[in-house]
C-alpha positions in Angstrom: 0.0 0.0 0.0 1.0 3.6 -0.6 1.9 5.7 2.4 -1.0 8.1 1.8 -3.4 5.2 1.8 -2.0 3.9 5.1 -2.2 7.3 6.7 -5.8 7.6 5.5 -6.8 4.2 7.0 -5.0 5.0 10.3 -6.9 8.3 10.7 -10.2 6.6 9.9 -9.4 3.8 12.4 -8.5 6.4 15.1 -11.7 8.4 14.5 -13.7 5.2 14.7 -12.0 4.2 17.9 -12.7 7.7 19.4 -16.4 7.4 18.4 -16.7 4.0 20.0 -15.0 5.2 23.2 -17.4 8.2 23.5 -20.4 5.9 22.7 -19.4 3.5 25.5 -18.2 6.1 28.0 -20.5 9.0 27.2 -19.6 12.5 26.4 -18.3 13.2 29.9 -19.9 15.1 32.7 -22.1 18.1 31.9 -21.8 19.5 35.4 -25.6 20.2 35.3 -26.9 20.2 38.9 -23.4 20.4 40.4 -21.2 23.2 41.6 -19.6 25.1 38.8 -15.8 25.1 39.0 -14.5 28.4 40.2 -11.8 30.0 38.1 -9.4 32.9 38.1 -8.7 34.6 34.8 -7.8 38.1 33.7 -9.9 40.6 31.7 -8.6 43.0 29.1 -7.7 45.5 31.8 -5.6 42.9 33.6 -8.0 42.6 36.5 -8.6 39.2 38.0 -12.1 37.8 37.5 -13.5 34.8 39.4 -16.8 33.0 39.0 -17.3 33.5 42.8 -17.2 37.3 42.2 -20.8 36.9 40.9 -22.4 35.2 43.9 -26.1 36.1 44.1 -26.3 36.7 40.3 -27.4 34.5 37.4 -24.3 33.9 35.3 -24.5 33.3 31.6 -21.0 31.8 31.0 -20.1 31.5 27.3 -17.0 29.7 25.9 -16.1 31.1 22.5 -13.3 32.1 20.1 -13.0 34.6 17.3 -12.1 31.9 14.9 -15.3 30.0 15.7 -18.0 30.8 13.1 -21.0 29.6 15.2 -19.6 31.7 18.2 -19.6 34.8 16.0 -23.0 33.9 14.7 -24.6 34.0 18.1 -22.9 37.1 19.5 -25.5 39.6 18.3 -28.3 37.6 19.9 -26.3 37.4 23.1 -25.9 41.2 23.1 -29.7 41.5 22.7 -30.3 39.2 25.7 -27.7 41.0 27.8 -29.5 44.3 27.0 -32.8 42.8 27.9 -31.7 41.9 31.4 -29.7 45.1 32.1 -30.2 46.3 35.6 -31.0 42.9 37.0 -28.8 40.4 38.8 -27.6 38.9 35.5 -24.0 38.7 34.4 -23.0 37.6 30.9 -19.4 36.6 30.8 -17.4 35.3 27.8 -14.4 33.1 28.2 -12.4 33.3 25.0 -9.9 30.5 24.2 -8.1 32.7 21.8 -4.4 33.2 22.6 -4.2 37.0 22.3 -6.1 39.9 23.7 -5.2 41.8 20.5 -7.4 39.5 18.5 -10.2 39.3 21.0 -10.4 43.0 21.9 -9.9 44.0 18.3 -12.8 41.8 17.2 -15.2 43.0 19.9 -14.3 46.6 19.4 -14.5 46.5 15.6 -18.0 44.9 15.8 -19.4 47.0 18.6 -19.9 44.1 21.0 -19.7 45.0 24.7 -19.1 41.5 26.2 -17.3 41.2 29.5 -14.6 38.7 28.5 -11.8 36.9 30.1 -9.0 35.1 28.3 -8.3 31.3 28.8 -5.4 30.9 26.3 -4.2 27.6 28.0 -7.8 26.3 27.9 -7.5 25.1 31.5 -11.0 26.5 32.4 -12.4 25.0 29.2 -11.4 21.5 30.4 -12.6 22.2 33.9 -16.0 22.7 32.4 -15.7 19.8 30.0 -16.3 22.0 27.0 -16.0 19.8 23.9 -16.7 22.4 21.3 -17.6 26.0 20.7 -19.7 27.8 21.6 -20.9 26.3 24.9 -22.9 28.2 27.4 -23.6 27.5 31.0 -26.3 29.1 33.1 -25.1 29.2 36.7 -27.3 30.2 39.6 -26.5 32.7 42.4 -25.1 29.9 44.5 -22.7 28.6 41.8 -24.8 25.6 40.7 -24.9 24.8 37.0 -28.5 25.0 35.9 -28.2 24.3 32.2 -25.6 23.7 29.5 -26.1 24.7 25.9 -23.9 23.3 23.2 -23.7 25.2 19.9 -25.1 28.5 18.9 -28.6 29.5 20.1 -31.0 32.3 19.2 -30.6 34.0 22.6 -32.8 36.9 21.6 -35.7 34.5 20.8 -38.7 35.0 23.1 -38.5 31.3 24.3 -34.8 31.6 25.2 -35.5 34.9 27.0 -38.4 33.3 28.9 -36.2 30.4 29.9 -33.5 32.6 31.3 -36.1 34.8 32.9 -37.4 31.8 34.8 -33.9 31.2 36.3 -33.4 34.9 36.9 -36.7 35.1 38.9 -35.4 32.3 41.2 -32.2 34.3 41.8 -34.1 37.4 42.5 -36.5 35.7 45.0 -34.5 32.9 46.6 -37.2 32.3 49.3 -39.6 31.2 46.6 -37.2 28.4 45.5 -36.4 27.0 48.9 -36.7 23.2 49.1 -39.5 21.8 51.3 -38.3 21.9 54.9 -36.0 24.8 54.3 -37.2 27.9 56.2 -35.8 31.4 56.5 -35.6 32.0 60.2 -33.9 35.4 59.8 -37.2 37.1 60.4 -36.8 39.3 57.4 
């Protein structure tokens, strides 16, 4: 056999093995219902940003990159959603896996997107969240629990998506309404 043919079959066999491995072992944990991993990354200004900084807020955590077509496709809808929830305990935070702030900041500025973003060039946080592709978005409640995970681009400005996020936001705004049976607020206020 020719070397190119051997390489082709080796690649096909490797991909088939990976597909079988994922079918048997599943895609990995989604984190849904568990505590979101805290992280410490830097924003464009060089300030340290941690997930725990947003305690008491609904966090829309989006993993993206400037080279990712579907990520770029969903950014305008994300900006609409962010504007819709302005003034409420809602934080939209992008985690870019690009390797340079020049690229990320340039792209956001050039396109007029105001997205609070941190950079994860080593993709450590990406792997902590078991992100397998881009974009992936996590909704995290005010206590740091992952409520939902969305893989791929979504029409975030669609009324159904707004309503879904609104439902979670109401729970953050009135935590007493979401207490489990047997949980009681004894603070008197």
